[in-house]
C-alpha positions, 0 to 999 in steps of 0.5 A: 500500500502507498502512504500519503507521500508515496512510500510503502506502508506496512503493518508490524503485525503483517508477517505474524498475520500472514503466517499464523492467522490469515490461513483460517477464516475463523481466526481472522474473523475472531481477530477482527471482532476482538479489535472492533469490540473495543469500539462497542458500547456495552450494556454496562456502559453509558453513551459517553463510554463510561462504565456505569457505577457499580456498588463495588466500584469506587470510581467510574470506569474508563471513558472513550477519551481515555481509550482513544490511543488504544482505539487509534492503534486498533484502527491503524492495525486493521487498516494496514493488515495484508488482506488477501480476499475482499471478504475481510475488509467487507466483514469489517465494514459490515461490522462497523455499519451494524455498530453505527446503526445500533448505537449511532442514534444514541450518540446523535441524541447525546450530541444534539 
């Protein structure tokens, strides 16, 4: 892949992905789900990404702002993996679209 200035862009995980994960569709989709799962708002989180306070917790959980470096890293890994079929990027796009349809309205209401 070409970067912004024309240089080749490679993932440091590319070789590991090629040798161990790319041969099995189930493992690939598991990796994609794990990375995309970082972006999902769980049942125990509010719309802003904070964990709802439980009786056993003394303070609120991590917000999306605090998770931003990890989320940015996950996106960069997904963007630069050496995919060998069109199904892999389409699976990722489908997962993102599904997540946006489920939680997008909540986020828009919160921002309005």
